[in-house]
PyMOL Python script that loads the backbone (N, CA, C, O; Angstrom):
from pymol import cmd

cmd.read_pdbstr("""\
ATOM      1  N   MET A   1    -112.441  58.422 -59.759  1.00  0.00           N
ATOM      2  CA  MET A   1    -112.229  57.718 -58.524  1.00  0.00           C
ATOM      3  C   MET A   1    -111.118  56.684 -58.681  1.00  0.00           C
ATOM      4  O   MET A   1    -110.387  56.425 -57.725  1.00  0.00           O
ATOM      5  N   VAL A   2    -110.977  56.100 -59.839  1.00  0.00           N
ATOM      6  CA  VAL A   2    -109.920  55.133 -60.078  1.00  0.00           C
ATOM      7  C   VAL A   2    -108.568  55.826 -59.983  1.00  0.00           C
ATOM      8  O   VAL A   2    -107.609  55.236 -59.485  1.00  0.00           O
ATOM      9  N   ALA A   3    -108.475  57.051 -60.445  1.00  0.00           N
ATOM     10  CA  ALA A   3    -107.214  57.785 -60.380  1.00  0.00           C
ATOM     11  C   ALA A   3    -106.822  58.038 -58.926  1.00  0.00           C
ATOM     12  O   ALA A   3    -105.635  58.026 -58.601  1.00  0.00           O
ATOM     13  N   GLY A   4    -107.790  58.267 -58.051  1.00  0.00           N
ATOM     14  CA  GLY A   4    -107.500  58.488 -56.636  1.00  0.00           C
ATOM     15  C   GLY A   4    -106.958  57.241 -55.955  1.00  0.00           C
ATOM     16  O   GLY A   4    -106.085  57.329 -55.091  1.00  0.00           O
ATOM     17  N   VAL A   5    -107.474  56.085 -56.342  1.00  0.00           N
ATOM     18  CA  VAL A   5    -106.993  54.825 -55.773  1.00  0.00           C
ATOM     19  C   VAL A   5    -105.564  54.568 -56.224  1.00  0.00           C
ATOM     20  O   VAL A   5    -104.735  54.128 -55.427  1.00  0.00           O
ATOM     21  N   GLU A   6    -105.269  54.833 -57.479  1.00  0.00           N
ATOM     22  CA  GLU A   6    -103.918  54.634 -57.987  1.00  0.00           C
ATOM     23  C   GLU A   6    -102.929  55.585 -57.324  1.00  0.00           C
ATOM     24  O   GLU A   6    -101.778  55.218 -57.092  1.00  0.00           O
ATOM     25  N   ALA A   7    -103.362  56.793 -57.022  1.00  0.00           N
ATOM     26  CA  ALA A   7    -102.488  57.763 -56.369  1.00  0.00           C
ATOM     27  C   ALA A   7    -102.145  57.311 -54.952  1.00  0.00           C
ATOM     28  O   ALA A   7    -101.035  57.570 -54.488  1.00  0.00           O
ATOM     29  N   ASP A   8    -103.057  56.648 -54.254  1.00  0.00           N
ATOM     30  CA  ASP A   8    -102.789  56.156 -52.902  1.00  0.00           C
ATOM     31  C   ASP A   8    -101.815  54.978 -52.913  1.00  0.00           C
ATOM     32  O   ASP A   8    -101.067  54.787 -51.955  1.00  0.00           O
ATOM     33  N   ASN A   9    -101.818  54.202 -53.970  1.00  0.00           N
ATOM     34  CA  ASN A   9    -100.999  52.993 -54.024  1.00  0.00           C
ATOM     35  C   ASN A   9     -99.572  53.252 -54.498  1.00  0.00           C
ATOM     36  O   ASN A   9     -98.775  52.315 -54.565  1.00  0.00           O
ATOM     37  N   ILE A  10     -99.235  54.469 -54.822  1.00  0.00           N
ATOM     38  CA  ILE A  10     -97.893  54.746 -55.346  1.00  0.00           C
ATOM     39  C   ILE A  10     -96.829  54.511 -54.275  1.00  0.00           C
ATOM     40  O   ILE A  10     -95.793  53.924 -54.587  1.00  0.00           O
ATOM     41  N   GLY A  11     -97.031  54.933 -53.054  1.00  0.00           N
ATOM     42  CA  GLY A  11     -96.029  54.793 -52.002  1.00  0.00           C
ATOM     43  C   GLY A  11     -96.043  53.450 -51.317  1.00  0.00           C
ATOM     44  O   GLY A  11     -95.095  53.122 -50.604  1.00  0.00           O
ATOM     45  N   ARG A  12     -97.091  52.653 -51.507  1.00  0.00           N
ATOM     46  CA  ARG A  12     -97.197  51.385 -50.787  1.00  0.00           C
ATOM     47  C   ARG A  12     -96.139  50.363 -51.174  1.00  0.00           C
ATOM     48  O   ARG A  12     -95.638  49.676 -50.284  1.00  0.00           O
ATOM     49  N   PRO A  13     -95.764  50.215 -52.443  1.00  0.00           N
ATOM     50  CA  PRO A  13     -94.679  49.261 -52.751  1.00  0.00           C
ATOM     51  C   PRO A  13     -93.357  49.656 -52.106  1.00  0.00           C
ATOM     52  O   PRO A  13     -92.570  48.785 -51.734  1.00  0.00           O
ATOM     53  N   GLN A  14     -93.103  50.949 -51.968  1.00  0.00           N
ATOM     54  CA  GLN A  14     -91.868  51.398 -51.321  1.00  0.00           C
ATOM     55  C   GLN A  14     -91.891  51.067 -49.834  1.00  0.00           C
ATOM     56  O   GLN A  14     -90.883  50.632 -49.277  1.00  0.00           O
ATOM     57  N   VAL A  15     -93.028  51.270 -49.195  1.00  0.00           N
ATOM     58  CA  VAL A  15     -93.157  50.947 -47.775  1.00  0.00           C
ATOM     59  C   VAL A  15     -93.047  49.437 -47.579  1.00  0.00           C
ATOM     60  O   VAL A  15     -92.407  48.970 -46.637  1.00  0.00           O
ATOM     61  N   PHE A  16     -93.673  48.684 -48.472  1.00  0.00           N
ATOM     62  CA  PHE A  16     -93.588  47.217 -48.402  1.00  0.00           C
ATOM     63  C   PHE A  16     -92.141  46.766 -48.569  1.00  0.00           C
ATOM     64  O   PHE A  16     -91.671  45.905 -47.826  1.00  0.00           O
ATOM     65  N   GLY A  17     -91.436  47.336 -49.533  1.00  0.00           N
ATOM     66  CA  GLY A  17     -90.029  46.983 -49.755  1.00  0.00           C
ATOM     67  C   GLY A  17     -89.160  47.338 -48.561  1.00  0.00           C
ATOM     68  O   GLY A  17     -88.254  46.587 -48.199  1.00  0.00           O
ATOM     69  N   ALA A  18     -89.434  48.479 -47.952  1.00  0.00           N
ATOM     70  CA  ALA A  18     -88.673  48.866 -46.760  1.00  0.00           C
ATOM     71  C   ALA A  18     -88.967  47.911 -45.603  1.00  0.00           C
ATOM     72  O   ALA A  18     -88.062  47.555 -44.848  1.00  0.00           O
ATOM     73  N   GLY A  19     -90.207  47.501 -45.464  1.00  0.00           N
ATOM     74  CA  GLY A  19     -90.570  46.550 -44.414  1.00  0.00           C
ATOM     75  C   GLY A  19     -89.926  45.193 -44.623  1.00  0.00           C
ATOM     76  O   GLY A  19     -89.453  44.570 -43.672  1.00  0.00           O
ATOM     77  N   VAL A  20     -89.908  44.733 -45.864  1.00  0.00           N
ATOM     78  CA  VAL A  20     -89.267  43.454 -46.177  1.00  0.00           C
ATOM     79  C   VAL A  20     -87.769  43.541 -45.899  1.00  0.00           C
ATOM     80  O   VAL A  20     -87.190  42.624 -45.318  1.00  0.00           O
ATOM     81  N   SER A  21     -87.151  44.623 -46.307  1.00  0.00           N
ATOM     82  CA  SER A  21     -85.711  44.796 -46.074  1.00  0.00           C
ATOM     83  C   SER A  21     -85.394  44.836 -44.581  1.00  0.00           C
ATOM     84  O   SER A  21     -84.434  44.209 -44.134  1.00  0.00           O
ATOM     85  N   LEU A  22     -86.185  45.560 -43.820  1.00  0.00           N
ATOM     86  CA  LEU A  22     -85.981  45.646 -42.376  1.00  0.00           C
ATOM     87  C   LEU A  22     -86.194  44.288 -41.719  1.00  0.00           C
ATOM     88  O   LEU A  22     -85.444  43.914 -40.817  1.00  0.00           O
ATOM     89  N   GLY A  23     -87.207  43.545 -42.160  1.00  0.00           N
ATOM     90  CA  GLY A  23     -87.468  42.216 -41.619  1.00  0.00           C
ATOM     91  C   GLY A  23     -86.343  41.241 -41.928  1.00  0.00           C
ATOM     92  O   GLY A  23     -85.965  40.436 -41.077  1.00  0.00           O
ATOM     93  N   MET A  24     -85.809  41.310 -43.137  1.00  0.00           N
ATOM     94  CA  MET A  24     -84.683  40.436 -43.497  1.00  0.00           C
ATOM     95  C   MET A  24     -83.454  40.762 -42.666  1.00  0.00           C
ATOM     96  O   MET A  24     -82.770  39.855 -42.191  1.00  0.00           O
ATOM     97  N   PHE A  25     -83.170  42.030 -42.486  1.00  0.00           N
ATOM     98  CA  PHE A  25     -82.014  42.450 -41.693  1.00  0.00           C
ATOM     99  C   PHE A  25     -82.165  42.000 -40.244  1.00  0.00           C
ATOM    100  O   PHE A  25     -81.219  41.478 -39.653  1.00  0.00           O
ATOM    101  N   ALA A  26     -83.352  42.201 -39.668  1.00  0.00           N
ATOM    102  CA  ALA A  26     -83.592  41.779 -38.288  1.00  0.00           C
ATOM    103  C   ALA A  26     -83.481  40.264 -38.162  1.00  0.00           C
ATOM    104  O   ALA A  26     -82.936  39.769 -37.176  1.00  0.00           O
ATOM    105  N   GLY A  27     -83.982  39.527 -39.130  1.00  0.00           N
ATOM    106  CA  GLY A  27     -83.890  38.072 -39.103  1.00  0.00           C
ATOM    107  C   GLY A  27     -82.462  37.583 -39.167  1.00  0.00           C
ATOM    108  O   GLY A  27     -82.100  36.632 -38.475  1.00  0.00           O
ATOM    109  N   ILE A  28     -81.644  38.218 -39.988  1.00  0.00           N
ATOM    110  CA  ILE A  28     -80.241  37.842 -40.095  1.00  0.00           C
ATOM    111  C   ILE A  28     -79.514  38.124 -38.786  1.00  0.00           C
ATOM    112  O   ILE A  28     -78.735  37.294 -38.317  1.00  0.00           O
ATOM    113  N   VAL A  29     -79.762  39.286 -38.197  1.00  0.00           N
ATOM    114  CA  VAL A  29     -79.097  39.649 -36.943  1.00  0.00           C
ATOM    115  C   VAL A  29     -79.531  38.711 -35.818  1.00  0.00           C
ATOM    116  O   VAL A  29     -78.685  38.194 -35.088  1.00  0.00           O
ATOM    117  N   ILE A  30     -80.826  38.488 -35.671  1.00  0.00           N
ATOM    118  CA  ILE A  30     -81.326  37.621 -34.600  1.00  0.00           C
ATOM    119  C   ILE A  30     -80.854  36.186 -34.820  1.00  0.00           C
ATOM    120  O   ILE A  30     -80.452  35.521 -33.865  1.00  0.00           O
ATOM    121  N   GLY A  31     -80.894  35.703 -36.045  1.00  0.00           N
ATOM    122  CA  GLY A  31     -80.430  34.362 -36.350  1.00  0.00           C
ATOM    123  C   GLY A  31     -78.945  34.186 -36.068  1.00  0.00           C
ATOM    124  O   GLY A  31     -78.525  33.139 -35.576  1.00  0.00           O
ATOM    125  N   SER A  32     -78.155  35.194 -36.372  1.00  0.00           N
ATOM    126  CA  SER A  32     -76.722  35.122 -36.105  1.00  0.00           C
ATOM    127  C   SER A  32     -76.435  35.081 -34.612  1.00  0.00           C
ATOM    128  O   SER A  32     -75.577  34.322 -34.161  1.00  0.00           O
ATOM    129  N   VAL A  33     -77.148  35.889 -33.852  1.00  0.00           N
ATOM    130  CA  VAL A  33     -76.945  35.908 -32.399  1.00  0.00           C
ATOM    131  C   VAL A  33     -77.347  34.568 -31.786  1.00  0.00           C
ATOM    132  O   VAL A  33     -76.625  34.035 -30.942  1.00  0.00           O
ATOM    133  N   VAL A  34     -78.477  34.025 -32.196  1.00  0.00           N
ATOM    134  CA  VAL A  34     -78.935  32.739 -31.656  1.00  0.00           C
ATOM    135  C   VAL A  34     -77.978  31.624 -32.064  1.00  0.00           C
ATOM    136  O   VAL A  34     -77.669  30.749 -31.255  1.00  0.00           O
ATOM    137  N   THR A  35     -77.510  31.644 -33.299  1.00  0.00           N
ATOM    138  CA  THR A  35     -76.572  30.623 -33.763  1.00  0.00           C
ATOM    139  C   THR A  35     -75.261  30.713 -33.001  1.00  0.00           C
ATOM    140  O   THR A  35     -74.684  29.688 -32.636  1.00  0.00           O
ATOM    141  N   LEU A  36     -74.789  31.915 -32.760  1.00  0.00           N
ATOM    142  CA  LEU A  36     -73.559  32.087 -31.991  1.00  0.00           C
ATOM    143  C   LEU A  36     -73.747  31.557 -30.576  1.00  0.00           C
ATOM    144  O   LEU A  36     -72.867  30.877 -30.049  1.00  0.00           O
ATOM    145  N   TRP A  37     -74.877  31.859 -29.960  1.00  0.00           N
ATOM    146  CA  TRP A  37     -75.151  31.439 -28.588  1.00  0.00           C
ATOM    147  C   TRP A  37     -75.281  29.919 -28.504  1.00  0.00           C
ATOM    148  O   TRP A  37     -74.641  29.285 -27.665  1.00  0.00           O
ATOM    149  N   VAL A  38     -76.099  29.340 -29.364  1.00  0.00           N
ATOM    150  CA  VAL A  38     -76.305  27.894 -29.362  1.00  0.00           C
ATOM    151  C   VAL A  38     -75.052  27.183 -29.862  1.00  0.00           C
ATOM    152  O   VAL A  38     -74.707  26.113 -29.361  1.00  0.00           O
ATOM    153  N   GLY A  39     -74.377  27.761 -30.834  1.00  0.00           N
ATOM    154  CA  GLY A  39     -73.167  27.160 -31.376  1.00  0.00           C
ATOM    155  C   GLY A  39     -72.065  27.055 -30.337  1.00  0.00           C
ATOM    156  O   GLY A  39     -71.365  26.044 -30.284  1.00  0.00           O
ATOM    157  N   GLU A  40     -71.896  28.077 -29.511  1.00  0.00           N
ATOM    158  CA  GLU A  40     -70.890  28.036 -28.450  1.00  0.00           C
ATOM    159  C   GLU A  40     -71.217  26.946 -27.445  1.00  0.00           C
ATOM    160  O   GLU A  40     -70.328  26.211 -27.015  1.00  0.00           O
ATOM    161  N   ALA A  41     -72.481  26.835 -27.068  1.00  0.00           N
ATOM    162  CA  ALA A  41     -72.889  25.804 -26.111  1.00  0.00           C
ATOM    163  C   ALA A  41     -72.701  24.412 -26.705  1.00  0.00           C
ATOM    164  O   ALA A  41     -72.238  23.502 -26.018  1.00  0.00           O
ATOM    165  N   ALA A  42     -73.054  24.241 -27.964  1.00  0.00           N
ATOM    166  CA  ALA A  42     -72.898  22.936 -28.611  1.00  0.00           C
ATOM    167  C   ALA A  42     -71.423  22.586 -28.769  1.00  0.00           C
ATOM    168  O   ALA A  42     -71.034  21.432 -28.589  1.00  0.00           O
ATOM    169  N   LEU A  43     -70.613  23.564 -29.099  1.00  0.00           N
ATOM    170  CA  LEU A  43     -69.181  23.315 -29.252  1.00  0.00           C
ATOM    171  C   LEU A  43     -68.564  22.917 -27.915  1.00  0.00           C
ATOM    172  O   LEU A  43     -67.730  22.012 -27.864  1.00  0.00           O
ATOM    173  N   GLU A  44     -68.956  23.571 -26.853  1.00  0.00           N
ATOM    174  CA  GLU A  44     -68.457  23.227 -25.518  1.00  0.00           C
ATOM    175  C   GLU A  44     -68.909  21.822 -25.114  1.00  0.00           C
ATOM    176  O   GLU A  44     -68.137  21.073 -24.514  1.00  0.00           O
ATOM    177  N   LEU A  45     -70.137  21.466 -25.434  1.00  0.00           N
ATOM    178  CA  LEU A  45     -70.650  20.134 -25.125  1.00  0.00           C
ATOM    179  C   LEU A  45     -69.861  19.059 -25.878  1.00  0.00           C
ATOM    180  O   LEU A  45     -69.500  18.037 -25.294  1.00  0.00           O
ATOM    181  N   VAL A  46     -69.594  19.279 -27.152  1.00  0.00           N
ATOM    182  CA  VAL A  46     -68.821  18.325 -27.943  1.00  0.00           C
ATOM    183  C   VAL A  46     -67.395  18.217 -27.392  1.00  0.00           C
ATOM    184  O   VAL A  46     -66.840  17.121 -27.310  1.00  0.00           O
ATOM    185  N   HIS A  47     -66.817  19.335 -27.022  1.00  0.00           N
ATOM    186  CA  HIS A  47     -65.463  19.336 -26.474  1.00  0.00           C
ATOM    187  C   HIS A  47     -65.395  18.532 -25.176  1.00  0.00           C
ATOM    188  O   HIS A  47     -64.486  17.721 -25.000  1.00  0.00           O
ATOM    189  N   ARG A  48     -66.348  18.750 -24.267  1.00  0.00           N
ATOM    190  CA  ARG A  48     -66.372  18.000 -23.007  1.00  0.00           C
ATOM    191  C   ARG A  48     -66.606  16.511 -23.245  1.00  0.00           C
ATOM    192  O   ARG A  48     -66.022  15.670 -22.563  1.00  0.00           O
ATOM    193  N   THR A  49     -67.462  16.187 -24.215  1.00  0.00           N
ATOM    194  CA  THR A  49     -67.739  14.784 -24.515  1.00  0.00           C
ATOM    195  C   THR A  49     -66.485  14.081 -25.026  1.00  0.00           C
ATOM    196  O   THR A  49     -66.191  12.964 -24.600  1.00  0.00           O
ATOM    197  N   PHE A  50     -65.743  14.715 -25.928  1.00  0.00           N
ATOM    198  CA  PHE A  50     -64.520  14.103 -26.437  1.00  0.00           C
ATOM    199  C   PHE A  50     -63.456  13.986 -25.352  1.00  0.00           C
ATOM    200  O   PHE A  50     -62.692  13.021 -25.337  1.00  0.00           O
ATOM    201  N   GLU A  51     -63.400  14.955 -24.446  1.00  0.00           N
ATOM    202  CA  GLU A  51     -62.453  14.858 -23.340  1.00  0.00           C
ATOM    203  C   GLU A  51     -62.791  13.673 -22.438  1.00  0.00           C
ATOM    204  O   GLU A  51     -61.895  12.957 -21.989  1.00  0.00           O
ATOM    205  N   ARG A  52     -64.062  13.469 -22.176  1.00  0.00           N
ATOM    206  CA  ARG A  52     -64.464  12.351 -21.325  1.00  0.00           C
ATOM    207  C   ARG A  52     -64.211  11.016 -22.011  1.00  0.00           C
ATOM    208  O   ARG A  52     -63.761  10.065 -21.372  1.00  0.00           O
ATOM    209  N   LEU A  53     -64.494  10.938 -23.294  1.00  0.00           N
ATOM    210  CA  LEU A  53     -64.266   9.695 -24.025  1.00  0.00           C
ATOM    211  C   LEU A  53     -62.777   9.400 -24.177  1.00  0.00           C
ATOM    212  O   LEU A  53     -62.364   8.240 -24.171  1.00  0.00           O
ATOM    213  N   GLY A  54     -61.987  10.439 -24.313  1.00  0.00           N
ATOM    214  CA  GLY A  54     -60.547  10.260 -24.476  1.00  0.00           C
ATOM    215  C   GLY A  54     -59.819  10.055 -23.167  1.00  0.00           C
ATOM    216  O   GLY A  54     -58.623   9.761 -23.173  1.00  0.00           O
ATOM    217  N   GLY A  55     -60.500  10.201 -22.048  1.00  0.00           N
ATOM    218  CA  GLY A  55     -59.865  10.010 -20.760  1.00  0.00           C
ATOM    219  C   GLY A  55     -59.034  11.191 -20.315  1.00  0.00           C
ATOM    220  O   GLY A  55     -58.222  11.064 -19.398  1.00  0.00           O
ATOM    221  N   ARG A  56     -59.216  12.319 -20.936  1.00  0.00           N
ATOM    222  CA  ARG A  56     -58.437  13.497 -20.568  1.00  0.00           C
ATOM    223  C   ARG A  56     -59.278  14.469 -19.755  1.00  0.00           C
ATOM    224  O   ARG A  56     -59.436  15.627 -20.141  1.00  0.00           O
ATOM    225  N   HIS A  57     -59.811  14.015 -18.650  1.00  0.00           N
ATOM    226  CA  HIS A  57     -60.566  14.912 -17.787  1.00  0.00           C
ATOM    227  C   HIS A  57     -59.691  15.323 -16.620  1.00  0.00           C
ATOM    228  O   HIS A  57     -58.549  14.873 -16.522  1.00  0.00           O
ATOM    229  N   ASP A  58     -60.185  16.147 -15.753  1.00  0.00           N
ATOM    230  CA  ASP A  58     -59.373  16.749 -14.702  1.00  0.00           C
ATOM    231  C   ASP A  58     -59.198  15.857 -13.470  1.00  0.00           C
ATOM    232  O   ASP A  58     -58.662  16.321 -12.463  1.00  0.00           O
ATOM    233  N   GLN A  59     -59.621  14.628 -13.515  1.00  0.00           N
ATOM    234  CA  GLN A  59     -59.485  13.752 -12.357  1.00  0.00           C
ATOM    235  C   GLN A  59     -58.130  13.048 -12.381  1.00  0.00           C
ATOM    236  O   GLN A  59     -57.558  12.793 -13.441  1.00  0.00           O
ATOM    237  N   VAL A  60     -57.643  12.748 -11.199  1.00  0.00           N
ATOM    238  CA  VAL A  60     -56.372  12.061 -11.078  1.00  0.00           C
ATOM    239  C   VAL A  60     -56.571  10.573 -11.367  1.00  0.00           C
ATOM    240  O   VAL A  60     -57.514   9.958 -10.869  1.00  0.00           O
ATOM    241  N   ASN A  61     -55.687  10.007 -12.163  1.00  0.00           N
ATOM    242  CA  ASN A  61     -55.742   8.585 -12.465  1.00  0.00           C
ATOM    243  C   ASN A  61     -54.933   7.839 -11.395  1.00  0.00           C
ATOM    244  O   ASN A  61     -53.711   7.724 -11.498  1.00  0.00           O
ATOM    245  N   PHE A  62     -55.620   7.340 -10.382  1.00  0.00           N
ATOM    246  CA  PHE A  62     -54.950   6.704  -9.250  1.00  0.00           C
ATOM    247  C   PHE A  62     -54.270   5.389  -9.627  1.00  0.00           C
ATOM    248  O   PHE A  62     -53.342   4.965  -8.939  1.00  0.00           O
ATOM    249  N   GLU A  63     -54.699   4.753 -10.675  1.00  0.00           N
ATOM    250  CA  GLU A  63     -54.045   3.514 -11.113  1.00  0.00           C
ATOM    251  C   GLU A  63     -52.605   3.774 -11.523  1.00  0.00           C
ATOM    252  O   GLU A  63     -51.734   2.933 -11.303  1.00  0.00           O
ATOM    253  N   LEU A  64     -52.352   4.928 -12.114  1.00  0.00           N
ATOM    254  CA  LEU A  64     -50.976   5.271 -12.498  1.00  0.00           C
ATOM    255  C   LEU A  64     -50.122   5.578 -11.267  1.00  0.00           C
ATOM    256  O   LEU A  64     -48.912   5.352 -11.283  1.00  0.00           O
ATOM    257  N   LEU A  65     -50.739   6.090 -10.206  1.00  0.00           N
ATOM    258  CA  LEU A  65     -49.988   6.402  -8.993  1.00  0.00           C
ATOM    259  C   LEU A  65     -49.603   5.144  -8.231  1.00  0.00           C
ATOM    260  O   LEU A  65     -48.626   5.171  -7.483  1.00  0.00           O
ATOM    261  N   LEU A  66     -50.321   4.057  -8.387  1.00  0.00           N
ATOM    262  CA  LEU A  66     -50.043   2.816  -7.666  1.00  0.00           C
ATOM    263  C   LEU A  66     -48.876   2.033  -8.241  1.00  0.00           C
ATOM    264  O   LEU A  66     -48.410   1.086  -7.608  1.00  0.00           O
ATOM    265  N   GLN A  67     -48.397   2.390  -9.399  1.00  0.00           N
ATOM    266  CA  GLN A  67     -47.320   1.631 -10.050  1.00  0.00           C
ATOM    267  C   GLN A  67     -45.987   1.823  -9.370  1.00  0.00           C
ATOM    268  O   GLN A  67     -44.986   1.251  -9.801  1.00  0.00           O
TER     269      GLN A  67
END
""", "prot")
cmd.dss("prot")
cmd.show_as("cartoon", "prot")
cmd.util.cbc("prot")
cmd.orient("prot")
């Protein structure tokens, strides 16, 4: 009976390894997509913030027109 149990467990490490590999690949792909999505939004937010702080926004500076 012990030999039968060992025979059943021969393929399980391979299936486990395939599952781990598939999970790692899916995690990398999903993480990359989320990082790209959030990274673009964060980069745009930082860009707009620096434009506002630097005074380079799309509004007309009427003080310069009064000179």
